[in-house]
Biopython code that builds the backbone (N, CA, C, O; Angstrom):
import numpy as np
from Bio.PDB.StructureBuilder import StructureBuilder

atoms = [
    (1, "MET", "N", (120.615, 134.670, 103.396)),
    (1, "MET", "CA", (121.593, 133.647, 103.671)),
    (1, "MET", "C", (120.869, 132.363, 104.064)),
    (1, "MET", "O", (120.021, 132.388, 104.956)),
    (2, "THR", "N", (121.180, 131.267, 103.433)),
    (2, "THR", "CA", (120.571, 129.975, 103.721)),
    (2, "THR", "C", (121.316, 129.304, 104.870)),
    (2, "THR", "O", (122.544, 129.222, 104.848)),
    (3, "PRO", "N", (120.559, 128.809, 105.905)),
    (3, "PRO", "CA", (121.252, 128.116, 106.998)),
    (3, "PRO", "C", (121.957, 126.861, 106.494)),
    (3, "PRO", "O", (121.461, 126.183, 105.595)),
    (4, "THR", "N", (123.107, 126.557, 107.072)),
    (4, "THR", "CA", (123.846, 125.357, 106.712)),
    (4, "THR", "C", (123.182, 124.163, 107.375)),
    (4, "THR", "O", (122.794, 124.239, 108.541)),
    (5, "ARG", "N", (123.047, 123.062, 106.648)),
    (5, "ARG", "CA", (122.446, 121.857, 107.218)),
    (5, "ARG", "C", (123.213, 120.638, 106.729)),
    (5, "ARG", "O", (123.882, 120.664, 105.696)),
    (6, "ALA", "N", (123.095, 119.593, 107.493)),
    (6, "ALA", "CA", (123.763, 118.337, 107.143)),
    (6, "ALA", "C", (123.037, 117.682, 105.971)),
    (6, "ALA", "O", (121.850, 117.932, 105.762)),
    (7, "PRO", "N", (123.746, 116.837, 105.199)),
    (7, "PRO", "CA", (123.085, 116.110, 104.119)),
    (7, "PRO", "C", (121.925, 115.285, 104.684)),
    (7, "PRO", "O", (122.054, 114.647, 105.729)),
    (8, "GLY", "N", (120.810, 115.308, 103.990)),
    (8, "GLY", "CA", (119.640, 114.548, 104.413)),
    (8, "GLY", "C", (118.711, 115.300, 105.345)),
    (8, "GLY", "O", (117.653, 114.784, 105.707)),
    (9, "GLN", "N", (119.085, 116.511, 105.742)),
    (9, "GLN", "CA", (118.208, 117.297, 106.601)),
    (9, "GLN", "C", (117.211, 118.080, 105.757)),
    (9, "GLN", "O", (117.538, 118.568, 104.676)),
    (10, "LEU", "N", (115.989, 118.190, 106.273)),
    (10, "LEU", "CA", (114.987, 119.029, 105.630)),
    (10, "LEU", "C", (115.419, 120.489, 105.748)),
    (10, "LEU", "O", (116.081, 120.862, 106.716)),
    (11, "PRO", "N", (115.053, 121.309, 104.778)),
    (11, "PRO", "CA", (115.420, 122.719, 104.847)),
    (11, "PRO", "C", (114.477, 123.484, 105.787)),
    (11, "PRO", "O", (113.839, 124.460, 105.391)),
    (12, "VAL", "N", (114.406, 123.026, 107.019)),
    (12, "VAL", "CA", (113.482, 123.570, 108.016)),
    (12, "VAL", "C", (114.247, 123.730, 109.324)),
    (12, "VAL", "O", (115.088, 122.898, 109.663)),
    (13, "ARG", "N", (113.956, 124.790, 110.049)),
    (13, "ARG", "CA", (114.615, 125.022, 111.343)),
    (13, "ARG", "C", (114.112, 124.034, 112.390)),
    (13, "ARG", "O", (113.005, 123.507, 112.276)),
    (14, "ASP", "N", (114.922, 123.791, 113.400)),
    (14, "ASP", "CA", (114.561, 122.897, 114.497)),
    (14, "ASP", "C", (113.284, 123.374, 115.184)),
    (14, "ASP", "O", (113.078, 124.571, 115.387)),
    (15, "ARG", "N", (112.427, 122.406, 115.538)),
    (15, "ARG", "CA", (111.222, 122.640, 116.350)),
    (15, "ARG", "C", (110.277, 123.680, 115.778)),
    (15, "ARG", "O", (109.719, 124.482, 116.528)),
    (16, "THR", "N", (110.084, 123.683, 114.446)),
    (16, "THR", "CA", (109.202, 124.680, 113.826)),
    (16, "THR", "C", (108.013, 124.081, 113.081)),
    (16, "THR", "O", (107.166, 124.827, 112.589)),
    (17, "VAL", "N", (107.928, 122.767, 112.986)),
    (17, "VAL", "CA", (106.868, 122.114, 112.208)),
    (17, "VAL", "C", (105.777, 121.620, 113.153)),
    (17, "VAL", "O", (106.039, 120.841, 114.069)),
    (18, "ASN", "N", (104.550, 122.083, 112.919)),
    (18, "ASN", "CA", (103.414, 121.655, 113.747)),
    (18, "ASN", "C", (102.877, 120.292, 113.329)),
    (18, "ASN", "O", (102.398, 119.527, 114.166)),
    (19, "ALA", "N", (102.955, 119.992, 112.048)),
    (19, "ALA", "CA", (102.465, 118.690, 111.572)),
    (19, "ALA", "C", (103.273, 118.262, 110.351)),
    (19, "ALA", "O", (103.526, 119.056, 109.445)),
    (20, "ALA", "N", (103.668, 117.001, 110.346)),
    (20, "ALA", "CA", (104.345, 116.407, 109.199)),
    (20, "ALA", "C", (103.384, 115.384, 108.599)),
    (20, "ALA", "O", (102.959, 114.453, 109.282)),
    (21, "VAL", "N", (103.047, 115.553, 107.339)),
    (21, "VAL", "CA", (102.123, 114.647, 106.652)),
    (21, "VAL", "C", (102.948, 113.764, 105.724)),
    (21, "VAL", "O", (103.567, 114.248, 104.776)),
    (22, "LEU", "N", (102.948, 112.454, 106.008)),
    (22, "LEU", "CA", (103.726, 111.495, 105.234)),
    (22, "LEU", "C", (102.763, 110.557, 104.522)),
    (22, "LEU", "O", (102.084, 109.750, 105.156)),
    (23, "VAL", "N", (102.709, 110.668, 103.208)),
    (23, "VAL", "CA", (101.809, 109.847, 102.388)),
    (23, "VAL", "C", (102.662, 108.859, 101.614)),
    (23, "VAL", "O", (103.448, 109.243, 100.748)),
    (24, "ASP", "N", (102.498, 107.565, 101.939)),
    (24, "ASP", "CA", (103.286, 106.524, 101.291)),
    (24, "ASP", "C", (104.750, 106.959, 101.181)),
    (24, "ASP", "O", (105.325, 106.993, 100.093)),
    (25, "ALA", "N", (105.326, 107.283, 102.311)),
    (25, "ALA", "CA", (106.682, 107.824, 102.352)),
    (25, "ALA", "C", (107.516, 107.063, 103.375)),
    (25, "ALA", "O", (106.984, 106.362, 104.236)),
    (26, "PHE", "N", (108.819, 107.214, 103.265)),
    (26, "PHE", "CA", (109.708, 106.696, 104.294)),
    (26, "PHE", "C", (109.584, 107.571, 105.528)),
    (26, "PHE", "O", (109.297, 108.764, 105.424)),
    (27, "CYS", "N", (109.797, 106.988, 106.682)),
    (27, "CYS", "CA", (109.774, 107.727, 107.939)),
    (27, "CYS", "C", (111.201, 107.820, 108.462)),
    (27, "CYS", "O", (111.862, 106.802, 108.668)),
    (28, "PHE", "N", (111.671, 109.039, 108.674)),
    (28, "PHE", "CA", (112.998, 109.272, 109.226)),
    (28, "PHE", "C", (112.820, 109.898, 110.606)),
    (28, "PHE", "O", (112.729, 111.119, 110.726)),
    (29, "PRO", "N", (112.770, 109.063, 111.653)),
    (29, "PRO", "CA", (112.381, 109.552, 112.981)),
    (29, "PRO", "C", (113.295, 110.617, 113.565)),
    (29, "PRO", "O", (112.807, 111.529, 114.231)),
    (30, "ARG", "N", (114.601, 110.537, 113.344)),
    (30, "ARG", "CA", (115.501, 111.558, 113.894)),
    (30, "ARG", "C", (115.212, 112.928, 113.289)),
    (30, "ARG", "O", (115.238, 113.946, 113.981)),
    (31, "GLU", "N", (114.939, 112.935, 112.003)),
    (31, "GLU", "CA", (114.643, 114.201, 111.337)),
    (31, "GLU", "C", (113.276, 114.733, 111.769)),
    (31, "GLU", "O", (113.117, 115.937, 111.970)),
    (32, "LEU", "N", (112.296, 113.850, 111.913)),
    (32, "LEU", "CA", (110.991, 114.294, 112.410)),
    (32, "LEU", "C", (111.124, 114.859, 113.819)),
    (32, "LEU", "O", (110.535, 115.895, 114.130)),
    (33, "ASP", "N", (111.887, 114.190, 114.667)),
    (33, "ASP", "CA", (112.088, 114.671, 116.029)),
    (33, "ASP", "C", (112.756, 116.048, 116.027)),
    (33, "ASP", "O", (112.441, 116.896, 116.862)),
    (34, "ARG", "N", (113.658, 116.260, 115.106)),
    (34, "ARG", "CA", (114.363, 117.549, 115.034)),
    (34, "ARG", "C", (113.430, 118.684, 114.640)),
    (34, "ARG", "O", (113.505, 119.766, 115.222)),
    (35, "VAL", "N", (112.555, 118.465, 113.666)),
    (35, "VAL", "CA", (111.761, 119.571, 113.126)),
    (35, "VAL", "C", (110.411, 119.760, 113.823)),
    (35, "VAL", "O", (109.867, 120.864, 113.804)),
    (36, "LEU", "N", (109.858, 118.709, 114.438)),
    (36, "LEU", "CA", (108.548, 118.850, 115.074)),
    (36, "LEU", "C", (108.616, 119.706, 116.332)),
    (36, "LEU", "O", (109.577, 119.635, 117.099)),
    (37, "THR", "N", (107.574, 120.518, 116.532)),
    (37, "THR", "CA", (107.450, 121.258, 117.786)),
    (37, "THR", "C", (107.166, 120.250, 118.899)),
    (37, "THR", "O", (106.812, 119.106, 118.613)),
    (38, "PRO", "N", (107.316, 120.655, 120.165)),
    (38, "PRO", "CA", (107.042, 119.724, 121.271)),
    (38, "PRO", "C", (105.611, 119.177, 121.268)),
    (38, "PRO", "O", (105.354, 118.121, 121.846)),
    (39, "THR", "N", (104.692, 119.877, 120.630)),
    (39, "THR", "CA", (103.312, 119.388, 120.532)),
    (39, "THR", "C", (102.976, 118.977, 119.103)),
    (39, "THR", "O", (101.803, 118.859, 118.749)),
    (40, "GLY", "N", (103.994, 118.759, 118.287)),
    (40, "GLY", "CA", (103.805, 118.431, 116.877)),
    (40, "GLY", "C", (103.133, 117.089, 116.654)),
    (40, "GLY", "O", (103.096, 116.233, 117.538)),
    (41, "ALA", "N", (102.601, 116.926, 115.447)),
    (41, "ALA", "CA", (101.896, 115.698, 115.075)),
    (41, "ALA", "C", (102.490, 115.121, 113.796)),
    (41, "ALA", "O", (103.068, 115.831, 112.973)),
    (42, "VAL", "N", (102.327, 113.808, 113.662)),
    (42, "VAL", "CA", (102.699, 113.110, 112.431)),
    (42, "VAL", "C", (101.422, 112.498, 111.878)),
    (42, "VAL", "O", (100.727, 111.757, 112.573)),
    (43, "VAL", "N", (101.115, 112.811, 110.622)),
    (43, "VAL", "CA", (99.985, 112.188, 109.938)),
    (43, "VAL", "C", (100.593, 111.146, 109.011)),
    (43, "VAL", "O", (101.337, 111.479, 108.088)),
    (44, "TRP", "N", (100.268, 109.876, 109.265)),
    (44, "TRP", "CA", (100.863, 108.746, 108.551)),
    (44, "TRP", "C", (99.777, 108.131, 107.680)),
    (44, "TRP", "O", (98.782, 107.624, 108.198)),
    (45, "ILE", "N", (99.959, 108.171, 106.354)),
    (45, "ILE", "CA", (98.930, 107.707, 105.418)),
    (45, "ILE", "C", (99.520, 106.641, 104.504)),
    (45, "ILE", "O", (100.562, 106.839, 103.879)),
    (46, "ASN", "N", (98.828, 105.505, 104.443)),
    (46, "ASN", "CA", (99.191, 104.415, 103.528)),
    (46, "ASN", "C", (98.003, 104.207, 102.596)),
    (46, "ASN", "O", (96.982, 103.650, 103.002)),
    (47, "LEU", "N", (98.133, 104.652, 101.349)),
    (47, "LEU", "CA", (97.008, 104.621, 100.416)),
    (47, "LEU", "C", (96.498, 103.217, 100.116)),
    (47, "LEU", "O", (95.304, 103.037, 99.876)),
    (48, "LEU", "N", (97.373, 102.227, 100.125)),
    (48, "LEU", "CA", (96.962, 100.848, 99.846)),
    (48, "LEU", "C", (96.902, 100.003, 101.111)),
    (48, "LEU", "O", (96.847, 98.776, 101.030)),
    (49, "GLY", "N", (96.912, 100.634, 102.269)),
    (49, "GLY", "CA", (96.842, 99.890, 103.525)),
    (49, "GLY", "C", (98.000, 98.927, 103.662)),
    (49, "GLY", "O", (99.126, 99.230, 103.267)),
    (50, "GLU", "N", (97.712, 97.746, 104.234)),
    (50, "GLU", "CA", (98.748, 96.744, 104.463)),
    (50, "GLU", "C", (99.405, 96.246, 103.181)),
    (50, "GLU", "O", (100.502, 95.689, 103.229)),
    (51, "ASP", "N", (98.750, 96.437, 102.031)),
    (51, "ASP", "CA", (99.299, 95.975, 100.753)),
    (51, "ASP", "C", (100.289, 96.966, 100.136)),
    (51, "ASP", "O", (100.950, 96.641, 99.151)),
    (52, "GLY", "N", (100.395, 98.149, 100.695)),
    (52, "GLY", "CA", (101.297, 99.161, 100.143)),
    (52, "GLY", "C", (102.754, 98.816, 100.401)),
    (52, "GLY", "O", (103.076, 98.216, 101.427)),
    (53, "PRO", "N", (103.637, 99.187, 99.484)),
    (53, "PRO", "CA", (105.050, 98.835, 99.633)),
    (53, "PRO", "C", (105.741, 99.521, 100.810)),
    (53, "PRO", "O", (106.764, 99.026, 101.284)),
    (54, "LEU", "N", (105.217, 100.638, 101.291)),
    (54, "LEU", "CA", (105.840, 101.366, 102.397)),
    (54, "LEU", "C", (105.003, 101.300, 103.670)),
    (54, "LEU", "O", (105.185, 102.109, 104.580)),
    (55, "TYR", "N", (104.093, 100.343, 103.731)),
    (55, "TYR", "CA", (103.205, 100.231, 104.895)),
    (55, "TYR", "C", (103.982, 99.898, 106.165)),
    (55, "TYR", "O", (104.821, 98.998, 106.175)),
    (56, "LEU", "N", (103.697, 100.621, 107.213)),
    (56, "LEU", "CA", (104.122, 100.307, 108.572)),
    (56, "LEU", "C", (102.939, 100.597, 109.480)),
    (56, "LEU", "O", (102.256, 101.602, 109.282)),
    (57, "PRO", "N", (102.673, 99.757, 110.464)),
    (57, "PRO", "CA", (101.613, 100.069, 111.420)),
    (57, "PRO", "C", (101.987, 101.315, 112.234)),
    (57, "PRO", "O", (103.165, 101.603, 112.445)),
    (58, "SER", "N", (100.977, 102.036, 112.678)),
    (58, "SER", "CA", (101.245, 103.260, 113.450)),
    (58, "SER", "C", (102.003, 102.946, 114.738)),
    (58, "SER", "O", (102.726, 103.806, 115.242)),
    (59, "THR", "N", (101.858, 101.748, 115.278)),
    (59, "THR", "CA", (102.615, 101.376, 116.489)),
    (59, "THR", "C", (104.109, 101.330, 116.192)),
    (59, "THR", "O", (104.919, 101.689, 117.048)),
    (60, "ASP", "N", (104.487, 100.894, 114.989)),
    (60, "ASP", "CA", (105.898, 100.900, 114.588)),
    (60, "ASP", "C", (106.408, 102.333, 114.466)),
    (60, "ASP", "O", (107.521, 102.640, 114.893)),
    (61, "ILE", "N", (105.597, 103.201, 113.886)),
    (61, "ILE", "CA", (105.994, 104.600, 113.730)),
    (61, "ILE", "C", (106.204, 105.229, 115.105)),
    (61, "ILE", "O", (107.208, 105.905, 115.327)),
    (62, "ALA", "N", (105.269, 105.014, 116.025)),
    (62, "ALA", "CA", (105.391, 105.567, 117.380)),
    (62, "ALA", "C", (106.648, 105.043, 118.061)),
    (62, "ALA", "O", (107.356, 105.803, 118.722)),
    (63, "ALA", "N", (106.930, 103.766, 117.910)),
    (63, "ALA", "CA", (108.121, 103.181, 118.535)),
    (63, "ALA", "C", (109.399, 103.778, 117.940)),
    (63, "ALA", "O", (110.357, 104.036, 118.669)),
    (64, "CYS", "N", (109.419, 103.996, 116.634)),
    (64, "CYS", "CA", (110.586, 104.591, 115.986)),
    (64, "CYS", "C", (110.823, 106.022, 116.447)),
    (64, "CYS", "O", (111.967, 106.452, 116.597)),
    (65, "LEU", "N", (109.732, 106.762, 116.671)),
    (65, "LEU", "CA", (109.854, 108.153, 117.079)),
    (65, "LEU", "C", (110.340, 108.289, 118.508)),
    (65, "LEU", "O", (110.910, 109.317, 118.871)),
    (66, "GLY", "N", (110.124, 107.263, 119.328)),
    (66, "GLY", "CA", (110.531, 107.316, 120.729)),
    (66, "GLY", "C", (109.608, 108.198, 121.542)),
    (66, "GLY", "O", (108.826, 108.970, 120.987)),
    (67, "GLY", "N", (109.696, 108.086, 122.826)),
    (67, "GLY", "CA", (108.814, 108.843, 123.700)),
    (67, "GLY", "C", (107.429, 108.227, 123.733)),
    (67, "GLY", "O", (107.236, 107.085, 123.316)),
    (68, "SER", "N", (106.476, 108.981, 124.224)),
    (68, "SER", "CA", (105.104, 108.500, 124.357)),
    (68, "SER", "C", (104.199, 109.264, 123.394)),
    (68, "SER", "O", (104.203, 110.495, 123.374)),
    (69, "TRP", "N", (103.432, 108.538, 122.607)),
    (69, "TRP", "CA", (102.582, 109.140, 121.581)),
    (69, "TRP", "C", (101.152, 108.640, 121.732)),
    (69, "TRP", "O", (100.927, 107.482, 122.084)),
    (70, "THR", "N", (100.193, 109.509, 121.467)),
    (70, "THR", "CA", (98.801, 109.074, 121.366)),
    (70, "THR", "C", (98.509, 108.928, 119.881)),
    (70, "THR", "O", (98.986, 109.713, 119.061)),
    (71, "THR", "N", (97.723, 107.920, 119.548)),
    (71, "THR", "CA", (97.470, 107.622, 118.145)),
    (71, "THR", "C", (95.989, 107.426, 117.889)),
    (71, "THR", "O", (95.295, 106.753, 118.652)),
    (72, "VAL", "N", (95.517, 108.018, 116.813)),
    (72, "VAL", "CA", (94.176, 107.771, 116.288)),
    (72, "VAL", "C", (94.398, 107.173, 114.915)),
    (72, "VAL", "O", (95.108, 107.752, 114.092)),
    (73, "GLU", "N", (93.795, 106.016, 114.657)),
    (73, "GLU", "CA", (94.014, 105.329, 113.385)),
    (73, "GLU", "C", (92.684, 104.857, 112.836)),
    (73, "GLU", "O", (91.799, 104.463, 113.595)),
    (74, "SER", "N", (92.537, 104.895, 111.507)),
    (74, "SER", "CA", (91.308, 104.421, 110.882)),
    (74, "SER", "C", (91.596, 104.026, 109.436)),
    (74, "SER", "O", (92.724, 104.120, 108.951)),
    (75, "ARG", "N", (90.542, 103.586, 108.776)),
    (75, "ARG", "CA", (90.622, 103.183, 107.373)),
    (75, "ARG", "C", (89.704, 104.051, 106.533)),
    (75, "ARG", "O", (88.696, 104.571, 107.013)),
    (76, "ALA", "N", (90.072, 104.196, 105.274)),
    (76, "ALA", "CA", (89.245, 104.878, 104.282)),
    (76, "ALA", "C", (89.460, 104.138, 102.973)),
    (76, "ALA", "O", (90.515, 104.264, 102.350)),
    (77, "GLY", "N", (88.460, 103.365, 102.554)),
    (77, "GLY", "CA", (88.640, 102.535, 101.368)),
    (77, "GLY", "C", (89.740, 101.520, 101.629)),
    (77, "GLY", "O", (89.712, 100.810, 102.634)),
    (78, "TRP", "N", (90.719, 101.450, 100.716)),
    (78, "TRP", "CA", (91.857, 100.546, 100.912)),
    (78, "TRP", "C", (92.864, 101.118, 101.894)),
    (78, "TRP", "O", (93.638, 100.381, 102.505)),
    (79, "GLY", "N", (92.849, 102.416, 102.039)),
    (79, "GLY", "CA", (93.900, 103.093, 102.783)),
    (79, "GLY", "C", (93.742, 103.054, 104.292)),
    (79, "GLY", "O", (92.664, 102.793, 104.827)),
    (80, "ILE", "N", (94.855, 103.325, 104.957)),
    (80, "ILE", "CA", (94.904, 103.433, 106.414)),
    (80, "ILE", "C", (95.583, 104.759, 106.729)),
    (80, "ILE", "O", (96.579, 105.122, 106.103)),
    (81, "TRP", "N", (95.037, 105.476, 107.700)),
    (81, "TRP", "CA", (95.668, 106.713, 108.126)),
    (81, "TRP", "C", (95.765, 106.724, 109.636)),
    (81, "TRP", "O", (94.987, 106.070, 110.330)),
    (82, "ALA", "N", (96.727, 107.473, 110.131)),
    (82, "ALA", "CA", (96.896, 107.619, 111.578)),
    (82, "ALA", "C", (97.413, 109.022, 111.864)),
    (82, "ALA", "O", (98.179, 109.591, 111.086)),
    (83, "ILE", "N", (96.980, 109.562, 112.990)),
    (83, "ILE", "CA", (97.510, 110.820, 113.487)),
    (83, "ILE", "C", (98.186, 110.511, 114.810)),
    (83, "ILE", "O", (97.548, 110.024, 115.743)),
    (84, "LEU", "N", (99.457, 110.792, 114.887)),
    (84, "LEU", "CA", (100.239, 110.554, 116.100)),
    (84, "LEU", "C", (100.611, 111.895, 116.699)),
    (84, "LEU", "O", (101.112, 112.777, 116.002)),
    (85, "ARG", "N", (100.365, 112.049, 117.993)),
    (85, "ARG", "CA", (100.726, 113.275, 118.716)),
    (85, "ARG", "C", (101.545, 112.903, 119.936)),
    (85, "ARG", "O", (101.285, 111.888, 120.582)),
    (86, "ARG", "N", (102.526, 113.721, 120.250)),
    (86, "ARG", "CA", (103.285, 113.502, 121.473)),
    (86, "ARG", "C", (102.320, 113.595, 122.644)),
    (86, "ARG", "O", (101.493, 114.505, 122.702)),
    (87, "SER", "N", (102.423, 112.659, 123.573)),
    (87, "SER", "CA", (101.583, 112.711, 124.768)),
    (87, "SER", "C", (101.975, 113.930, 125.582)),
    (87, "SER", "O", (103.138, 114.333, 125.592)),
    (88, "ALA", "N", (100.999, 114.518, 126.265)),
    (88, "ALA", "CA", (101.225, 115.759, 127.013)),
    (88, "ALA", "C", (102.352, 115.625, 128.024)),
    (88, "ALA", "O", (103.116, 116.570, 128.218)),
    (89, "ALA", "N", (102.472, 114.476, 128.671)),
    (89, "ALA", "CA", (103.494, 114.293, 129.704)),
    (89, "ALA", "C", (104.829, 113.833, 129.137)),
    (89, "ALA", "O", (105.775, 113.594, 129.887)),
    (90, "CYS", "N", (104.906, 113.711, 127.842)),
    (90, "CYS", "CA", (106.116, 113.159, 127.212)),
    (90, "CYS", "C", (107.187, 114.221, 127.025)),
    (90, "CYS", "O", (106.944, 115.229, 126.362)),
    (91, "PRO", "N", (108.370, 114.013, 127.598)),
    (91, "PRO", "CA", (109.473, 114.922, 127.286)),
    (91, "PRO", "C", (109.832, 114.795, 125.802)),
    (91, "PRO", "O", (109.612, 113.745, 125.198)),
    (92, "ARG", "N", (110.369, 115.836, 125.231)),
    (92, "ARG", "CA", (110.648, 115.838, 123.786)),
    (92, "ARG", "C", (111.525, 114.693, 123.344)),
    (92, "ARG", "O", (111.294, 114.131, 122.274)),
    (93, "HIS", "N", (112.508, 114.331, 124.112)),
    (93, "HIS", "CA", (113.443, 113.306, 123.658)),
    (93, "HIS", "C", (113.375, 112.047, 124.502)),
    (93, "HIS", "O", (114.346, 111.292, 124.555)),
    (94, "ALA", "N", (112.245, 111.801, 125.166)),
    (94, "ALA", "CA", (112.130, 110.579, 125.971)),
    (94, "ALA", "C", (112.172, 109.385, 125.040)),
    (94, "ALA", "O", (111.529, 109.389, 123.991)),
    (95, "LEU", "N", (112.912, 108.377, 125.412)),
    (95, "LEU", "CA", (113.010, 107.176, 124.591)),
    (95, "LEU", "C", (112.453, 105.999, 125.357)),
    (95, "LEU", "O", (112.321, 106.048, 126.580)),
    (96, "GLY", "N", (112.133, 104.957, 124.648)),
    (96, "GLY", "CA", (111.759, 103.722, 125.298)),
    (96, "GLY", "C", (110.287, 103.381, 125.199)),
    (96, "GLY", "O", (109.875, 102.360, 125.750)),
    (97, "PHE", "N", (109.466, 104.185, 124.523)),
    (97, "PHE", "CA", (108.062, 103.826, 124.378)),
    (97, "PHE", "C", (107.948, 102.544, 123.576)),
    (97, "PHE", "O", (108.588, 102.391, 122.535)),
    (98, "GLN", "N", (107.142, 101.638, 124.058)),
    (98, "GLN", "CA", (106.853, 100.429, 123.281)),
    (98, "GLN", "C", (105.400, 100.055, 123.501)),
    (98, "GLN", "O", (104.980, 99.785, 124.626)),
    (99, "HIS", "N", (104.646, 100.040, 122.431)),
    (99, "HIS", "CA", (103.243, 99.656, 122.477)),
    (99, "HIS", "C", (103.162, 98.183, 122.826)),
    (99, "HIS", "O", (103.969, 97.400, 122.325)),
    (100, "PRO", "N", (102.199, 97.762, 123.685)),
    (100, "PRO", "CA", (102.115, 96.350, 124.072)),
    (100, "PRO", "C", (101.981, 95.386, 122.893)),
    (100, "PRO", "O", (102.473, 94.259, 122.954)),
    (101, "ALA", "N", (101.318, 95.821, 121.822)),
    (101, "ALA", "CA", (101.128, 94.933, 120.668)),
    (101, "ALA", "C", (102.252, 95.051, 119.649)),
    (101, "ALA", "O", (102.208, 94.414, 118.596)),
    (102, "MET", "N", (103.244, 95.850, 119.954)),
    (102, "MET", "CA", (104.321, 96.146, 119.030)),
    (102, "MET", "C", (105.384, 95.073, 119.035)),
    (102, "MET", "O", (105.809, 94.660, 120.114)),
    (103, "PRO", "N", (105.838, 94.598, 117.887)),
    (103, "PRO", "CA", (106.952, 93.658, 117.878)),
    (103, "PRO", "C", (108.193, 94.315, 118.478)),
    (103, "PRO", "O", (108.311, 95.540, 118.478)),
    (104, "SER", "N", (109.095, 93.523, 118.977)),
    (104, "SER", "CA", (110.272, 94.065, 119.652)),
    (104, "SER", "C", (111.218, 94.803, 118.703)),
    (104, "SER", "O", (111.985, 95.653, 119.154)),
    (105, "GLU", "N", (111.185, 94.512, 117.439)),
    (105, "GLU", "CA", (112.080, 95.138, 116.469)),
    (105, "GLU", "C", (111.269, 95.880, 115.412)),
    (105, "GLU", "O", (110.937, 95.291, 114.383)),
    (106, "PRO", "N", (110.935, 97.169, 115.633)),
    (106, "PRO", "CA", (110.195, 97.902, 114.610)),
    (106, "PRO", "C", (111.046, 98.142, 113.375)),
    (106, "PRO", "O", (112.275, 98.142, 113.444)),
    (107, "THR", "N", (110.387, 98.344, 112.256)),
    (107, "THR", "CA", (111.076, 98.663, 111.013)),
    (107, "THR", "C", (111.182, 100.164, 110.935)),
    (107, "THR", "O", (110.174, 100.853, 110.780)),
    (108, "CYS", "N", (112.403, 100.686, 111.043)),
    (108, "CYS", "CA", (112.605, 102.139, 111.068)),
    (108, "CYS", "C", (113.689, 102.539, 110.079)),
    (108, "CYS", "O", (114.541, 101.734, 109.702)),
    (109, "HIS", "N", (113.637, 103.785, 109.675)),
    (109, "HIS", "CA", (114.694, 104.369, 108.859)),
    (109, "HIS", "C", (115.294, 105.478, 109.705)),
    (109, "HIS", "O", (114.583, 106.403, 110.097)),
    (110, "THR", "N", (116.588, 105.405, 109.996)),
    (110, "THR", "CA", (117.191, 106.423, 110.862)),
    (110, "THR", "C", (118.127, 107.321, 110.108)),
    (110, "THR", "O", (118.716, 108.230, 110.693)),
]
sb = StructureBuilder()
sb.init_structure("model")
sb.init_model(0)
sb.init_chain("A")
sb.init_seg("    ")
for serial, (resi, resn, name, xyz) in enumerate(atoms, 1):
    if name == "N":
        sb.init_residue(resn, " ", resi, " ")
    sb.init_atom(name, np.array(xyz, "f"), 0.0, 1.0, " ", f" {name:<3s}", serial, name[0])
structure = sb.get_structure()
């Protein structure tokens, strides 16, 4: 029997994903929050870096996800990658994280 899910939901149970790898993809923070474990990670990859059509800085991604996240970011060739992990002291649904260098209005898909 397949579990019933709302339109737009991943076919994954709540809090069962250890890592979500998004390569030149849209970020849907509510869905990521639903499926990630409390210690889950998001790997955010932009193959063309700032020139890519779906590029967002990792600070925008962290702000969209809400709560407190630690981020490691680097470059490889043209591309940019980041690994975001929930901070150890961060409650699962804490909201209000804003990176000091982050614009006040992040670009998010909800």
